[in-house]
Backbone bond lengths (Angstrom), bond angles and torsions (degrees), N, CA, C in turn:
res aa  C-N    CA-C-N  psi(-1)  N-CA   C-N-CA  omega(-1)  CA-C   N-CA-C  phi
1 M - - - 1.475 - - 1.516 110.70 -
2 P 1.343 123.54 -42.83 1.424 120.65 178.77 1.511 115.83 -60.90
3 Q 1.291 118.51 -28.15 1.479 120.65 -179.10 1.554 110.68 -80.97
4 E 1.296 119.81 -19.47 1.489 121.12 179.12 1.492 111.10 -73.08
5 L 1.314 122.98 -30.34 1.420 124.54 -178.39 1.533 112.43 -59.29
6 P 1.295 120.52 -49.61 1.488 118.26 -177.87 1.559 109.62 -63.92
7 I 1.329 118.01 -34.68 1.446 117.31 178.54 1.546 111.28 -68.76
8 R 1.263 120.99 -37.41 1.459 123.39 175.61 1.499 111.71 -64.81
9 V 1.304 120.39 -41.23 1.445 124.08 179.35 1.487 109.64 -67.51
10 G 1.333 116.70 -40.85 1.511 118.14 176.94 1.530 110.81 -68.18
11 L 1.262 121.42 -36.33 1.424 122.79 177.86 1.552 109.95 -69.13
12 F 1.297 118.88 -40.49 1.442 122.02 173.97 1.518 111.31 -58.90
13 V 1.341 119.02 -49.06 1.407 122.56 -178.68 1.517 111.57 -62.49
14 A 1.354 118.86 -39.72 1.463 120.70 176.89 1.484 112.65 -64.46
15 I 1.325 117.74 -43.84 1.492 123.40 -178.94 1.572 106.65 -65.21
16 F 1.282 117.28 -47.05 1.503 121.22 -179.11 1.504 111.74 -60.34
17 A 1.356 118.28 -46.05 1.494 123.47 177.30 1.553 109.72 -61.75
18 S 1.316 116.03 -41.66 1.487 118.85 179.90 1.555 108.88 -62.16
19 L 1.343 116.96 -44.66 1.451 119.97 -178.41 1.579 109.59 -64.09
20 L 1.361 119.55 -40.69 1.423 120.25 173.79 1.479 115.09 -56.21
21 C 1.312 113.40 -41.12 1.475 118.64 -178.97 1.516 111.02 -67.08
22 I 1.299 115.35 -41.41 1.492 118.35 -178.13 1.548 107.43 -67.41
23 I 1.356 118.03 -44.37 1.455 119.91 176.63 1.534 112.59 -58.10
24 G 1.353 115.72 -44.54 1.416 120.51 179.62 1.510 115.01 -63.76
25 L 1.281 118.91 -28.38 1.423 125.37 -176.79 1.608 110.63 -92.03
26 S 1.300 118.95 -19.89 1.432 122.17 -168.48 1.516 115.74 -111.27
27 F 1.320 121.46 -40.94 1.394 124.82 -169.61 1.529 110.04 -93.43
28 P 1.347 120.22 120.55 1.475 118.35 177.54 1.535 113.41 -77.60
29 V 1.301 111.93 143.72 1.513 118.27 173.88 1.520 106.46 -130.56
30 P 1.387 114.24 153.79 1.511 118.28 -176.61 1.490 111.02 -71.88
31 Y 1.296 116.43 150.57 1.475 123.69 174.24 1.485 110.44 -148.80
32 G 1.272 120.54 163.31 1.431 127.55 177.19 1.558 111.30 90.68
33 P 1.307 113.13 -173.74 1.484 116.11 -176.61 1.534 113.08 -63.36
34 R 1.358 120.56 136.50 1.426 120.32 179.45 1.524 107.29 -86.11
35 A 1.359 114.00 153.74 1.425 120.67 172.83 1.507 110.50 -62.68
36 V 1.312 116.71 130.83 1.451 121.96 -179.58 1.530 110.94 -113.25
37 T 1.308 116.23 129.81 1.443 118.93 -179.59 1.522 108.91 -102.09
38 G 1.262 121.18 154.87 1.480 126.51 179.33 1.468 111.10 -174.84
39 T 1.311 112.06 -160.26 1.469 117.97 -175.83 1.535 112.80 -96.24
40 A 1.293 118.34 10.75 1.452 119.35 177.88 1.539 110.03 -69.93
41 T 1.314 116.16 141.45 1.432 121.44 -178.19 1.533 109.02 -135.25
42 P 1.304 118.49 161.80 1.376 122.24 -178.63 1.526 112.02 -67.79
43 T 1.351 117.74 -1.49 1.446 117.54 176.99 1.527 111.34 -66.15
44 L 1.316 115.82 -12.30 1.473 121.74 176.33 1.550 106.01 -60.32
45 L 1.303 118.89 -24.90 1.406 123.49 -173.31 1.551 113.20 -115.51
46 Q 1.330 114.28 64.50 1.469 114.75 176.74 1.485 109.36 -65.44
47 T 1.329 115.69 -30.70 1.487 122.14 177.58 1.521 102.57 -125.50
48 P 1.314 118.02 155.18 1.431 120.99 177.97 1.536 115.41 -61.90
49 I 1.255 116.92 147.03 1.508 120.53 175.10 1.500 108.10 -110.45
50 C 1.357 113.31 131.29 1.426 120.96 177.63 1.509 110.31 -110.13
51 L 1.367 115.76 132.41 1.501 120.65 -176.18 1.478 109.33 -128.26
52 R 1.308 113.00 136.80 1.531 122.70 165.42 1.563 106.42 -91.83
53 L 1.292 116.01 127.18 1.431 120.39 -173.64 1.581 111.90 -111.91
54 R 1.281 114.39 138.83 1.499 120.19 173.27 1.460 106.88 -133.98
55 Y 1.354 116.49 151.50 1.488 121.49 -173.47 1.504 109.74 -128.87
56 E 1.317 113.51 140.21 1.466 121.38 175.78 1.499 110.14 -122.37
57 G 1.290 119.93 124.02 1.436 121.50 -179.43 1.511 117.47 91.24
58 S 1.306 114.53 7.67 1.462 119.02 -178.95 1.529 106.32 -112.31
59 E 1.357 112.27 140.32 1.487 117.37 180.00 1.516 110.23 -103.89
60 D 1.344 116.01 6.55 1.438 121.51 179.73 1.507 108.66 -85.79
61 D 1.372 117.95 107.60 1.435 118.72 -177.03 1.546 112.56 -89.52
62 E 1.346 115.12 10.28 1.467 117.25 178.88 1.510 112.06 -110.06
63 L 1.378 116.92 18.78 1.417 122.72 169.54 1.519 111.77 -71.71
64 P 1.387 118.97 142.34 1.450 119.66 -175.19 1.563 111.75 -69.49
65 G 1.339 117.52 147.89 1.417 122.95 175.97 1.564 112.35 -89.50
66 E 1.330 115.43 -20.05 1.437 120.35 179.98 1.552 108.11 -139.23
67 M 1.334 114.36 149.37 1.473 121.49 174.73 1.528 109.18 -142.75
68 R 1.295 116.80 140.86 1.509 121.43 169.06 1.483 109.29 -113.68
69 L 1.383 116.13 123.34 1.464 120.38 -177.38 1.525 104.24 -101.15
70 R 1.308 115.24 132.18 1.485 120.06 179.76 1.560 110.86 -124.77
71 S 1.311 117.76 163.02 1.462 119.97 -179.48 1.571 109.70 -90.76
72 A 1.305 119.28 5.49 1.507 121.31 176.29 1.543 110.00 -68.48
73 A 1.299 115.55 151.98 1.448 120.77 177.38 1.520 111.96 -58.53
74 G 1.326 116.57 140.68 1.460 121.88 -179.01 1.538 110.31 -97.29
75 L 1.327 115.25 -155.78 1.443 122.69 -174.18 1.526 114.15 -87.75
76 G 1.261 120.28 19.05 1.421 125.00 178.38 1.488 116.03 -176.92
77 P 1.355 119.58 171.00 1.453 119.26 -176.99 1.569 112.31 -64.52
78 G 1.294 115.01 131.60 1.473 118.53 179.84 1.497 115.11 81.61
79 L 1.356 117.95 3.06 1.461 124.34 178.64 1.444 110.48 -105.47
80 Y 1.386 118.14 146.45 1.443 125.71 179.14 1.506 107.59 -123.33
81 A 1.330 114.03 156.33 1.545 120.10 -169.63 1.577 107.16 -73.81
82 A 1.307 111.82 149.90 1.470 122.82 171.00 1.505 108.51 -145.76
83 D 1.269 116.55 148.61 1.530 122.10 -178.87 1.504 108.53 -123.68
84 G 1.317 116.82 146.67 1.473 122.90 178.68 1.504 109.06 -87.94
85 G 1.316 117.12 167.01 1.455 123.83 -176.69 1.519 109.89 -83.91
86 P 1.394 117.32 -177.91 1.440 122.60 -169.57 1.518 111.72 -66.87
87 E 1.253 121.20 -29.29 1.456 118.75 179.18 1.502 113.18 -86.86
88 S 1.286 118.10 3.02 1.453 124.03 -177.45 1.521 112.64 -73.31
89 M 1.303 117.61 154.80 1.419 122.84 172.10 1.521 107.46 -73.35
90 R 1.317 117.57 165.02 1.409 122.20 177.13 1.516 115.00 -59.06
91 L 1.320 118.55 -25.86 1.401 125.73 179.72 1.519 112.37 -56.67
92 Y 1.315 116.52 -36.13 1.447 122.60 -177.33 1.513 113.15 -66.80
93 N 1.391 118.83 -12.97 1.466 121.24 171.79 1.513 109.94 -68.65
94 Y 1.323 119.66 -14.39 1.445 120.45 -178.85 1.553 110.89 -111.07
95 S 1.299 116.17 29.10 1.441 120.61 177.64 1.504 109.87 -84.69
96 S 1.308 118.37 165.77 1.473 123.35 -179.25 1.521 108.18 -154.49
97 W 1.358 111.78 167.56 1.405 119.17 177.63 1.496 106.96 -135.98
98 R 1.365 117.07 162.69 1.464 124.11 174.04 1.524 110.16 -150.75
99 P 1.312 115.50 153.36 1.464 118.64 175.12 1.503 110.59 -58.90
100 A 1.291 119.69 142.51 1.444 126.41 175.36 1.565 109.40 -128.47
101 G 1.308 115.53 64.64 1.467 117.36 -176.74 1.502 107.46 99.25
102 R 1.339 113.87 -173.54 1.484 120.15 -177.81 1.486 113.34 -76.71
103 D 1.299 118.50 -20.61 1.502 117.98 -171.73 1.536 113.88 -128.21
104 S 1.314 119.68 10.93 1.384 123.93 -177.51 1.547 114.25 -141.00
105 I 1.324 113.70 158.20 1.458 119.35 172.17 1.562 108.36 -129.94
106 D 1.353 114.08 155.02 1.467 119.95 170.95 1.497 108.94 -111.62
107 V 1.319 113.29 135.62 1.484 120.68 179.17 1.571 108.42 -119.30
108 G 1.313 119.03 132.97 1.454 118.88 -179.85 1.474 110.14 -160.05
109 W 1.353 114.71 175.75 1.483 123.84 176.72 1.483 106.26 -150.07
110 H 1.296 118.35 -175.01 1.491 124.53 -172.41 1.497 105.43 -66.34
111 H 1.338 116.39 129.31 1.479 126.09 176.94 1.560 109.11 53.56
112 S 1.316 116.44 47.89 1.467 116.48 -179.88 1.552 108.61 -123.99
113 P 1.352 112.94 168.31 1.502 112.27 169.99 1.474 109.14 -76.56
114 V 1.314 117.93 158.93 1.489 123.68 172.95 1.497 107.39 -84.86
115 L 1.311 115.64 129.54 1.441 123.74 178.60 1.580 104.89 -102.88
116 R 1.303 115.24 107.81 1.511 117.91 178.92 1.522 108.81 -101.18
117 L 1.373 114.15 118.57 1.473 118.81 -174.98 1.569 109.26 -125.54
118 P 1.316 114.11 146.79 1.509 115.35 173.78 1.564 108.93 -74.27
119 V 1.297 118.89 159.38 1.445 120.89 -177.83 1.530 113.63 -98.71
120 A 1.307 117.85 -16.24 1.446 119.96 -175.63 1.578 110.79 -89.74
121 G 1.340 115.94 137.25 1.463 120.68 172.22 1.509 112.66 99.29
122 D 1.283 116.94 170.51 1.439 124.36 178.92 1.562 112.25 -90.49
123 S 1.358 115.10 -32.68 1.476 121.47 178.10 1.486 105.27 -107.12
124 L 1.346 117.05 119.75 1.477 123.45 -173.74 1.509 107.09 -115.52
125 I 1.303 115.76 124.88 1.465 117.10 174.38 1.518 107.97 -117.14
126 G 1.361 115.77 119.08 1.435 120.52 -178.84 1.499 110.78 -133.06
127 R 1.309 116.96 -150.49 1.508 120.02 -176.56 1.533 106.33 -142.36
128 G 1.296 113.41 152.97 1.444 120.70 171.06 1.503 110.00 -120.42
129 A 1.304 115.94 142.85 1.481 120.78 -177.77 1.509 106.82 -151.01
130 W 1.314 114.43 147.97 1.454 120.36 171.80 1.515 106.52 -78.33
131 A 1.359 113.81 142.67 1.457 120.08 179.59 1.520 110.59 -139.34
132 G 1.285 116.70 158.90 1.462 121.12 -179.79 1.527 113.77 147.76
133 L 1.314 112.99 -148.72 1.493 120.64 173.37 1.529 106.38 -125.22
134 A 1.286 113.69 135.89 1.478 120.93 173.46 1.538 110.62 -154.59
135 P 1.284 117.05 158.84 1.464 120.03 173.49 1.526 110.16 -61.31
136 L 1.318 117.60 147.62 1.429 123.50 -178.09 1.540 111.82 -53.68
137 V 1.324 118.67 -43.08 1.459 122.04 -178.87 1.577 110.44 -60.98
138 E 1.355 115.55 -40.37 1.461 121.00 -178.21 1.543 109.58 -67.16
139 Q 1.315 115.01 -30.35 1.474 118.15 -177.31 1.551 110.05 -68.95
140 L 1.285 117.82 -25.67 1.430 121.58 177.65 1.512 110.09 -64.56
141 V 1.316 119.85 -28.55 1.479 121.59 -175.15 1.517 111.07 -107.31
142 T 1.356 117.26 0.12 1.438 122.77 178.38 1.551 109.64 -65.33
143 P 1.302 120.63 140.28 1.451 120.90 175.29 1.538 112.51 -57.49
144 K 1.323 116.11 142.33 1.409 120.75 -179.05 1.545 111.90 -82.05
145 D 1.370 115.53 -177.71 1.435 122.92 -179.43 1.514 108.80 -63.44
146 F 1.358 116.76 154.54 1.474 122.39 172.23 1.464 108.49 -138.24
147 R 1.320 114.28 170.12 1.520 120.36 -178.23 1.527 109.06 -93.86
148 V 1.355 111.48 139.39 1.532 118.24 173.03 1.488 107.20 -117.01
149 I 1.321 118.98 128.95 1.441 129.28 171.04 1.463 110.97 -112.19
150 A 1.298 113.60 117.63 1.486 121.43 -176.12 1.543 110.24 -118.31
151 R 1.282 120.29 135.57 1.432 124.25 173.29 1.513 111.22 -123.98
152 R 1.327 116.67 127.79 1.419 121.93 -179.74 1.558 109.38 -71.64
153 Y 1.352 114.69 148.35 1.481 118.92 175.80 1.545 105.32 -151.25
154 P 1.362 118.13 162.62 1.436 120.31 -175.55 1.525 111.02 -63.96
155 C 1.329 118.06 134.16 1.440 120.79 178.69 1.536 116.20 -68.94
156 T 1.327 117.24 -10.99 1.385 119.20 173.93 1.539 114.84 -65.35
157 K 1.386 114.02 -20.74 1.475 119.43 177.70 1.506 111.48 -94.58
158 F 1.377 119.70 0.55 1.430 122.54 178.51 1.546 111.57 -72.34
159 I 1.307 117.24 132.97 1.452 120.95 178.17 1.486 105.40 -108.88
160 A 1.363 114.94 114.70 1.468 117.49 179.36 1.491 114.67 -62.95
161 P 1.314 120.40 140.49 1.434 123.89 -178.93 1.516 109.91 -63.42
162 A 1.314 116.29 150.02 1.502 123.20 178.15 1.545 107.74 -67.23
163 S 1.345 115.50 136.97 1.477 116.64 -179.99 1.512 111.15 -89.79
């Protein structure tokens, strides 16, 4: 009887560890910046806002260098239209933005990081982060947050991406 107890404890630990691994690989959990609601409205954009974007700490070289934010309806409820700059891929034609509280906006597109930027000032320093649902184990290897530096410029100089 005394020798059976260590075997049962070892079997329990092995089964418990296996279940944790299966759960960590199978069940998605949310990660990244959460949607923030507040009193921000698209009245912030009576006219389009054009931004030149620079990134620090991101290894994704396909992020847009320019974006134009518009007050037109975007691709879903609560989303507003955004356009990528001239070097952007066609995918950035389908980007959008939304208010993220009283002083920030979120900009994103399909399978992109969320770019959270403040709305006040000509030089905007925010952050970018991947967001969505993924298994816990995958989140350990997901790229971390990075810094986004945006500078406003006149939209008359914005060159719309080719369709």
